[in-house]
N, C-alpha and C positions, 0 to 999 in steps of 0.2 A: 372495126374500131380497135385501137391499141388499148390494152388494159394496163394502165399505169399503176395499179394498186401494188404497193410494196416496192416499187422501183426507186432506186437512189441515183441521183445525178450530181455532178460536180463541174466546175469550170476548169479550164486549163489542163485537161487530161486527167490521168490518175493522180489523186492527191497524195502528198507526203505529209504526214502528221495532220496538223490543223491549219495549214497554210491556205487551203482552198475551202470555200463553203461546200457543205454537203446538204442536199435536199432530199427529203423522203416524201414521196407522193402517195396519196390515197385516192381511191376512186370507187364510186358506187353508181352504176349506170353512167349517165353523162356528168354527174357531179364529181368535181375534183377538189381536193384540198391537200395541204401539206405543210411541212415545217422545214426550216433550214437554219443552220448556224455554221460558224467558222469563217475564216478570213476576217474581214472587218465587220461581219454581222454577228452580234451577240446572240440574237434570235430573230427569226422572221416567220411569218405565216403567209399562206396564199389560199384563195378560194375562187373557184370558177367552174367553167364548163369544158367538156371534151366533145368535140364534133365527131361525127361518124368517121371522118378521114384521119382522126387522131390529133387534129389541130386543137391547141389549148388557148383559152381566153380567160384570163384571171386577174384579180386584184391582189396586191400584196402590201404588207406592212412589215417594217423591221426596225430594230434598235441597233444602231452601229456601236462600235467599240468606243467612240468618242461621246456617246450619249445622245446623238442625234436620232430623232424618230422620223422615219421617212415612209411614204406610201406611194403607190403607183399602179400602173396597169401593164400587162404583158400579153403578147400574143406569140405562141410558140408553134412552129411548124416542124413536125417530126421527119427524120430521115432514118430509115432502117439500115443499119450497118450489116456487112456480110456475116458477122458473127452473131446476129440476132439482137444486139443491143440497139438502143435508140439514141440518136443524136438530135437534140432540140435546137433549132435555129430561132433565137428569141429577138423580138423587137419590143423594147420596153420604154416606158416613160415614167419619170418620177414627178411628183407634184409638190407644190409649196415652196418653202424656203430652200430646199435642196433640189429644185427642179433641174432635170436634165433628161436626155434621151439617148438611146444607143442600141446596139445590137450585140448579142453575145451567143456563145455556144455552150450548151450543157450536154455533157457526155454521160451516159449511163455507166455506173460502176457496179461491180459484183456485190450483191447485197450481203453476202457472207463475209466480205472482207472489211467493209467500212460501215460505221454507224455514225450518227450525228455526234459531233464532239461532246455535247453535254450529256450523251448517253454512254460514253466510254467509261469503263471501270479500270481502276489501277490494278495491275497484276502484282 
């Protein structure tokens, strides 16, 4: 099983500033949870399970920068990259007034380089 605890992920490759959302995952046994922000997401959370093969199955909620509150479901399939990082292939679905579905990639980033935007401190 992949240990996701403390791993950070983003969309669109390595982020520059706060243009891409950054997610921080936590894991205890097969229980997975996390938080994310950046991009159009003011803040979001996820909770779900990690299968023995590293596949993730979770629900998420988020508040977008336009004030919309959205929720949905996601299934992520991991791919181990040559440098040891994880690339997640996601199939997601949003519910309610903002219903949609799609696929996306989340790429692991160096945990010492980036933090969630709301955790950044001014220098």
